[in-house]
N, CA and C atoms as an extended XYZ file, in Angstrom:
357
Properties=species:S:1:pos:R:3:atomname:S:1:resname:S:1:resid:I:1 pbc="F F F"
N       151.788      114.774       93.362 N   MET     1
C       152.045      115.616       94.515 CA  MET     1
C       152.934      114.834       95.480 C   MET     1
N       153.957      115.480       95.982 N   SER     2
C       154.930      114.807       96.849 CA  SER     2
C       154.363      114.618       98.262 C   SER     2
N       154.936      113.679       99.029 N   PRO     3
C       154.501      113.505      100.424 CA  PRO     3
C       154.646      114.783      101.247 C   PRO     3
N       155.707      115.542      101.007 N   ALA     4
C       155.904      116.797      101.751 CA  ALA     4
C       154.808      117.809      101.411 C   ALA     4
N       154.420      117.878      100.141 N   GLU     5
C       153.350      118.792       99.735 CA  GLU     5
C       152.017      118.370      100.340 C   GLU     5
N       151.751      117.070      100.391 N   LEU     6
C       150.512      116.570      101.006 CA  LEU     6
C       150.496      116.874      102.495 C   LEU     6
N       151.640      116.697      103.153 N   LYS     7
C       151.732      116.994      104.584 CA  LYS     7
C       151.454      118.474      104.844 C   LYS     7
N       151.986      119.327      103.991 N   GLU     8
C       151.759      120.771      104.121 CA  GLU     8
C       150.276      121.110      103.959 C   GLU     8
N       149.605      120.428      103.028 N   LEU     9
C       148.178      120.679      102.813 CA  LEU     9
C       147.346      120.391      104.060 C   LEU     9
N       147.786      119.451      104.894 N   LYS    10
C       147.051      119.120      106.119 CA  LYS    10
C       146.991      120.297      107.083 C   LYS    10
N       147.946      121.214      106.964 N   GLN    11
C       148.015      122.356      107.872 CA  GLN    11
C       147.263      123.579      107.349 C   GLN    11
N       146.857      123.544      106.085 N   GLN    12
C       146.212      124.683      105.443 CA  GLN    12
C       144.688      124.521      105.442 C   GLN    12
N       143.964      125.628      105.338 N   PRO    13
C       142.510      125.496      105.143 CA  PRO    13
C       142.260      124.712      103.854 C   PRO    13
N       141.339      123.782      103.900 N   ALA    14
C       141.049      122.924      102.751 CA  ALA    14
C       140.163      123.654      101.746 C   ALA    14
N       140.324      123.286      100.503 N   ASP    15
C       139.499      123.828       99.431 CA  ASP    15
C       139.023      122.647       98.594 C   ASP    15
N       138.158      121.849       99.182 N   VAL    16
C       137.690      120.610       98.562 CA  VAL    16
C       136.404      120.891       97.782 C   VAL    16
N       136.320      120.392       96.547 N   PRO    17
C       135.074      120.549       95.787 CA  PRO    17
C       134.036      119.521       96.262 C   PRO    17
N       133.446      119.778       97.412 N   CYS    18
C       132.555      118.815       98.059 CA  CYS    18
C       131.249      118.573       97.303 C   CYS    18
N       130.711      119.621       96.693 N   GLY    19
C       129.391      119.482       96.089 CA  GLY    19
C       128.391      119.109       97.170 C   GLY    19
N       127.605      118.080       96.931 N   ALA    20
C       126.597      117.641       97.904 CA  ALA    20
C       127.132      116.592       98.877 C   ALA    20
N       128.403      116.237       98.761 N   CYS    21
C       128.983      115.213       99.643 CA  CYS    21
C       129.038      115.708      101.086 C   CYS    21
N       128.639      114.872      101.996 N   ARG    22
C       128.717      115.169      103.433 CA  ARG    22
C       129.300      113.974      104.188 C   ARG    22
N       130.072      113.146      103.489 N   ALA    23
C       130.613      111.922      104.089 CA  ALA    23
C       131.411      112.212      105.358 C   ALA    23
N       132.237      113.257      105.350 N   CYS    24
C       133.066      113.532      106.528 CA  CYS    24
C       132.229      114.010      107.713 C   CYS    24
N       131.052      114.541      107.458 N   CYS    25
C       130.165      115.008      108.533 CA  CYS    25
C       129.435      113.845      109.205 C   CYS    25
N       129.546      112.666      108.615 N   LYS    26
C       128.873      111.482      109.146 CA  LYS    26
C       129.873      110.533      109.784 C   LYS    26
N       131.114      110.939      109.848 N   GLN    27
C       132.194      110.163      110.423 CA  GLN    27
C       132.007      110.043      111.927 C   GLN    27
N       132.806      109.261      112.581 N   ASP    28
C       132.526      108.940      113.981 CA  ASP    28
C       132.770      110.038      115.000 C   ASP    28
N       133.747      110.917      114.804 N   MET    29
C       133.953      111.968      115.804 CA  MET    29
C       134.721      113.131      115.218 C   MET    29
N       134.435      114.304      115.748 N   VAL    30
C       135.154      115.514      115.367 CA  VAL    30
C       135.774      116.058      116.648 C   VAL    30
N       137.086      115.971      116.706 N   ARG    31
C       137.814      116.452      117.885 CA  ARG    31
C       138.010      117.961      117.807 C   ARG    31
N       137.803      118.615      118.930 N   LEU    32
C       138.068      120.043      119.019 CA  LEU    32
C       139.500      120.229      119.499 C   LEU    32
N       140.161      121.242      118.975 N   GLY    33
C       141.563      121.456      119.300 CA  GLY    33
C       141.805      122.754      120.029 C   GLY    33
N       143.063      123.052      120.273 N   PRO    34
C       143.421      124.246      121.044 CA  PRO    34
C       143.052      125.556      120.354 C   PRO    34
N       142.843      125.545      119.047 N   ASN    35
C       142.458      126.764      118.326 CA  ASN    35
C       140.949      126.988      118.312 C   ASN    35
N       140.188      126.068      118.878 N   ASP    36
C       138.726      126.165      118.869 CA  ASP    36
C       138.209      126.796      120.159 C   ASP    36
N       137.206      127.644      120.028 N   ASP    37
C       136.531      128.241      121.172 CA  ASP    37
C       135.448      127.261      121.617 C   ASP    37
N       135.688      126.562      122.690 N   LEU    38
C       134.743      125.534      123.148 CA  LEU    38
C       133.352      126.100      123.414 C   LEU    38
N       133.283      127.361      123.800 N   ALA    39
C       131.988      127.981      124.084 CA  ALA    39
C       131.134      128.120      122.823 C   ALA    39
N       131.752      128.000      121.658 N   ALA    40
C       131.022      128.173      120.402 CA  ALA    40
C       130.364      126.886      119.907 C   ALA    40
N       130.630      125.770      120.581 N   PHE    41
C       130.159      124.471      120.089 CA  PHE    41
C       129.484      123.652      121.175 C   PHE    41
N       128.654      122.716      120.720 N   ARG    42
C       128.091      121.701      121.630 CA  ARG    42
C       129.058      120.532      121.603 C   ARG    42
N       129.588      120.185      122.769 N   TRP    43
C       130.615      119.160      122.810 CA  TRP    43
C       130.556      118.393      124.129 C   TRP    43
N       131.334      117.331      124.180 N   HIS    44
C       131.475      116.511      125.383 CA  HIS    44
C       132.898      115.968      125.399 C   HIS    44
N       133.305      115.418      126.520 N   MET    45
C       134.621      114.790      126.605 CA  MET    45
C       134.491      113.346      126.128 C   MET    45
N       135.400      112.949      125.262 N   GLU    46
C       135.418      111.573      124.776 CA  GLU    46
C       136.877      111.171      124.612 C   GLU    46
N       137.260      110.105      125.275 N   GLY    47
C       138.657      109.698      125.215 CA  GLY    47
C       139.584      110.756      125.784 C   GLY    47
N       139.070      111.550      126.724 N   GLY    48
C       139.882      112.584      127.350 CA  GLY    48
C       140.062      113.851      126.531 C   GLY    48
N       139.308      113.962      125.429 N   ARG    49
C       139.446      115.144      124.565 CA  ARG    49
C       138.072      115.713      124.227 C   ARG    49
N       137.970      117.042      124.071 N   PRO    50
C       136.695      117.628      123.678 CA  PRO    50
C       136.321      117.173      122.261 C   PRO    50
N       135.081      116.739      122.130 N   THR    51
C       134.586      116.165      120.875 CA  THR    51
C       133.196      116.729      120.611 C   THR    51
N       132.950      117.128      119.339 N   LEU    52
C       131.612      117.634      119.012 CA  LEU    52
C       130.559      116.592      119.328 C   LEU    52
N       129.423      117.057      119.790 N   ASP    53
C       128.299      116.158      120.007 CA  ASP    53
C       127.864      115.565      118.673 C   ASP    53
N       127.226      114.409      118.747 N   ARG    54
C       126.705      113.739      117.557 CA  ARG    54
C       125.222      113.464      117.754 C   ARG    54
N       124.532      113.363      116.628 N   LYS    55
C       123.128      112.967      116.657 CA  LYS    55
C       123.058      111.478      116.991 C   LYS    55
N       121.885      110.980      117.360 N   PRO    56
C       121.761      109.541      117.658 CA  PRO    56
C       122.222      108.630      116.504 C   PRO    56
N       122.127      109.121      115.257 N   ASN    57
C       122.564      108.303      114.120 CA  ASN    57
C       124.067      108.416      113.862 C   ASN    57
N       124.789      109.186      114.660 N   GLY    58
C       126.233      109.308      114.550 CA  GLY    58
C       126.718      110.509      113.761 C   GLY    58
N       125.813      111.215      113.081 N   GLU    59
C       126.206      112.398      112.308 CA  GLU    59
C       126.589      113.536      113.234 C   GLU    59
N       127.364      114.459      112.698 N   CYS    60
C       127.715      115.666      113.437 CA  CYS    60
C       126.441      116.402      113.835 C   CYS    60
N       126.428      116.934      115.018 N   ILE    61
C       125.270      117.653      115.539 CA  ILE    61
C       124.916      118.861      114.677 C   ILE    61
N       125.876      119.378      113.933 N   TYR    62
C       125.658      120.564      113.122 CA  TYR    62
C       125.303      120.266      111.662 C   TYR    62
N       125.186      119.003      111.298 N   LEU    63
C       124.809      118.656      109.932 CA  LEU    63
C       123.300      118.786      109.775 C   LEU    63
N       122.882      119.598      108.804 N   THR    64
C       121.462      119.800      108.531 CA  THR    64
C       121.157      119.321      107.112 C   THR    64
N       119.915      119.397      106.721 N   ASP    65
C       119.528      119.040      105.355 CA  ASP    65
C       120.159      119.978      104.326 C   ASP    65
N       120.601      121.134      104.767 N   HIS    66
C       121.176      122.138      103.868 CA  HIS    66
C       122.690      122.241      104.017 C   HIS    66
N       123.308      121.320      104.725 N   GLY    67
C       124.755      121.351      104.934 CA  GLY    67
C       125.099      121.661      106.377 C   GLY    67
N       126.229      122.287      106.564 N   CYS    68
C       126.748      122.556      107.903 CA  CYS    68
C       126.148      123.826      108.497 C   CYS    68
N       125.616      123.703      109.688 N   ALA    69
C       125.001      124.848      110.367 CA  ALA    69
C       126.050      125.826      110.905 C   ALA    69
N       127.309      125.393      111.019 N   VAL    70
C       128.372      126.283      111.499 CA  VAL    70
C       129.444      126.470      110.421 C   VAL    70
N       129.035      126.376      109.167 N   HIS    71
C       129.979      126.455      108.048 CA  HIS    71
C       130.816      127.727      108.056 C   HIS    71
N       130.257      128.832      108.505 N   ASP    72
C       130.997      130.103      108.522 CA  ASP    72
C       132.056      130.150      109.622 C   ASP    72
N       131.917      129.330      110.650 N   ALA    73
C       132.886      129.302      111.759 CA  ALA    73
C       133.007      127.879      112.298 C   ALA    73
N       133.479      126.940      111.472 N   PRO    74
C       133.567      125.543      111.899 CA  PRO    74
C       134.779      125.296      112.789 C   PRO    74
N       134.827      124.149      113.431 N   PRO    75
C       136.026      123.782      114.190 CA  PRO    75
C       137.246      123.742      113.260 C   PRO    75
N       138.412      123.937      113.833 N   ASP    76
C       139.661      123.962      113.071 CA  ASP    76
C       139.836      122.705      112.216 C   ASP    76
N       139.544      121.554      112.760 N   ILE    77
C       139.734      120.323      112.006 CA  ILE    77
C       138.836      120.274      110.770 C   ILE    77
N       137.650      120.839      110.849 N   CYS    78
C       136.741      120.874      109.696 CA  CYS    78
C       137.272      121.824      108.620 C   CYS    78
N       137.857      122.927      109.042 N   ARG    79
C       138.437      123.871      108.079 CA  ARG    79
C       139.606      123.253      107.322 C   ARG    79
N       140.361      122.397      108.009 N   ARG    80
C       141.560      121.822      107.407 CA  ARG    80
C       141.339      120.445      106.785 C   ARG    80
N       140.212      119.796      107.055 N   PHE    81
C       140.028      118.423      106.590 CA  PHE    81
C       139.890      118.364      105.073 C   PHE    81
N       140.655      117.479      104.479 N   ASP    82
C       140.629      117.279      103.037 CA  ASP    82
C       140.624      115.770      102.787 C   ASP    82
N       139.486      115.258      102.338 N   CYS    83
C       139.350      113.822      102.114 CA  CYS    83
C       140.344      113.311      101.077 C   CYS    83
N       140.718      114.167      100.133 N   ARG    84
C       141.685      113.783       99.103 CA  ARG    84
C       143.049      113.518       99.726 C   ARG    84
N       143.471      114.411      100.605 N   VAL    85
C       144.762      114.257      101.274 CA  VAL    85
C       144.722      113.039      102.197 C   VAL    85
N       143.609      112.869      102.900 N   LEU    86
C       143.478      111.696      103.769 CA  LEU    86
C       143.634      110.411      102.961 C   LEU    86
N       142.939      110.326      101.838 N   PHE    87
C       143.026      109.130      100.998 CA  PHE    87
C       144.455      108.904      100.508 C   PHE    87
N       145.098      109.955      100.026 N   LEU    88
C       146.430      109.817       99.446 CA  LEU    88
C       147.530      109.566      100.470 C   LEU    88
N       147.312      109.934      101.731 N   THR    89
C       148.357      109.768      102.746 CA  THR    89
C       148.117      108.585      103.685 C   THR    89
N       147.000      107.912      103.536 N   THR    90
C       146.710      106.760      104.407 CA  THR    90
C       146.968      105.471      103.628 C   THR    90
N       147.912      104.662      104.088 N   PRO    91
C       148.183      103.396      103.404 CA  PRO    91
C       146.934      102.519      103.348 C   PRO    91
N       146.843      101.745      102.280 N   LYS    92
C       145.664      100.906      102.041 CA  LYS    92
C       145.339       99.996      103.237 C   LYS    92
N       146.349       99.405      103.857 N   THR    93
C       146.091       98.523      105.004 CA  THR    93
C       145.498       99.310      106.171 C   THR    93
N       145.984      100.531      106.366 N   GLN    94
C       145.446      101.372      107.438 CA  GLN    94
C       144.006      101.774      107.140 C   GLN    94
N       143.711      102.061      105.870 N   ARG    95
C       142.331      102.403      105.495 CA  ARG    95
C       141.408      101.235      105.795 C   ARG    95
N       141.831      100.020      105.453 N   ARG    96
C       140.995       98.835      105.723 CA  ARG    96
C       140.716       98.680      107.212 C   ARG    96
N       141.736       98.862      108.024 N   ILE    97
C       141.569       98.754      109.478 CA  ILE    97
C       140.592       99.812      109.980 C   ILE    97
N       140.766      101.031      109.510 N   ARG    98
C       139.901      102.133      109.950 CA  ARG    98
C       138.447      101.890      109.554 C   ARG    98
N       138.229      101.357      108.353 N   VAL    99
C       136.866      101.063      107.895 CA  VAL    99
C       136.270       99.924      108.726 C   VAL    99
N       137.081       98.958      109.128 N   GLN   100
C       136.581       97.891      110.007 CA  GLN   100
C       136.157       98.466      111.347 C   GLN   100
N       136.917       99.433      111.861 N   GLN   101
C       136.593      100.071      113.136 CA  GLN   101
C       135.364      100.963      113.023 C   GLN   101
N       135.230      101.628      111.880 N   ASN   102
C       134.120      102.550      111.665 CA  ASN   102
C       133.720      102.495      110.193 C   ASN   102
N       132.701      101.718      109.845 N   PRO   103
C       132.303      101.545      108.446 CA  PRO   103
C       131.958      102.839      107.708 C   PRO   103
N       131.567      103.897      108.409 N   THR   104
C       131.250      105.147      107.716 CA  THR   104
C       132.481      105.768      107.055 C   THR   104
N       133.657      105.369      107.481 N   MET   105
C       134.883      105.893      106.886 CA  MET   105
C       135.060      105.443      105.442 C   MET   105
N       134.406      104.362      105.048 N   ALA   106
C       134.507      103.904      103.652 CA  ALA   106
C       134.053      105.008      102.709 C   ALA   106
N       132.981      105.699      103.062 N   ALA   107
C       132.465      106.784      102.217 CA  ALA   107
C       133.439      107.961      102.182 C   ALA   107
N       134.122      108.230      103.281 N   VAL   108
C       135.091      109.334      103.326 CA  VAL   108
C       136.276      109.013      102.415 C   VAL   108
N       136.797      107.801      102.536 N   TYR   109
C       137.927      107.411      101.674 CA  TYR   109
C       137.513      107.386      100.203 C   TYR   109
N       136.319      106.908       99.925 N   GLU   110
C       135.839      106.858       98.540 CA  GLU   110
C       135.687      108.278       97.981 C   GLU   110
N       135.179      109.196       98.795 N   ALA   111
C       135.051      110.586       98.357 CA  ALA   111
C       136.422      111.173       98.048 C   ALA   111
N       137.395      110.873       98.878 N   GLY   112
C       138.758      111.363       98.656 CA  GLY   112
C       139.369      110.776       97.395 C   GLY   112
N       139.119      109.500       97.173 N   LYS   113
C       139.630      108.840       95.976 CA  LYS   113
C       139.028      109.470       94.719 C   LYS   113
N       137.698      109.673       94.722 N   ARG   114
C       137.016      110.256       93.556 CA  ARG   114
C       137.508      111.675       93.252 C   ARG   114
N       137.845      112.422       94.291 N   ARG   115
C       138.233      113.821       94.112 CA  ARG   115
C       139.750      114.025       94.044 C   ARG   115
N       140.532      112.964       94.229 N   SER   116
C       141.990      113.137       94.337 CA  SER   116
C       142.619      113.806       93.122 C   SER   116
N       142.052      113.614       91.944 N   GLN   117
C       142.618      114.247       90.744 CA  GLN   117
C       142.381      115.751       90.719 C   GLN   117
N       141.595      116.288       91.663 N   THR   118
C       141.342      117.726       91.684 CA  THR   118
C       142.388      118.487       92.504 C   THR   118
N       143.329      117.767       93.102 N   LEU   119
C       144.398      118.447       93.877 CA  LEU   119
C       145.372      119.150       92.947 C   LEU   119
């Protein structure tokens, strides 16, 4: 897949074969964007931007034992997030830096690597 095709995928709703994986839901923050209805989510300002609330363990506030509690109407970034594209478009040195900053990202990159052949 070409870099231009991968870039285009970032703008489209994702169709990732997640199975039971919830690595991206345990990542450090989910930013809300201009296409999101802030009234529909529990959020706070972080770094000057609206960000979904997190549980004390760092997981998304909407992650349950059965998956995402807002799966039918998730934030825009969740609809578009594709761990495969993230893995394929992030240089290895950048991935290492990001994992040092937030160790939970290792699972997200690993999930993307494992699923990358499904693109």
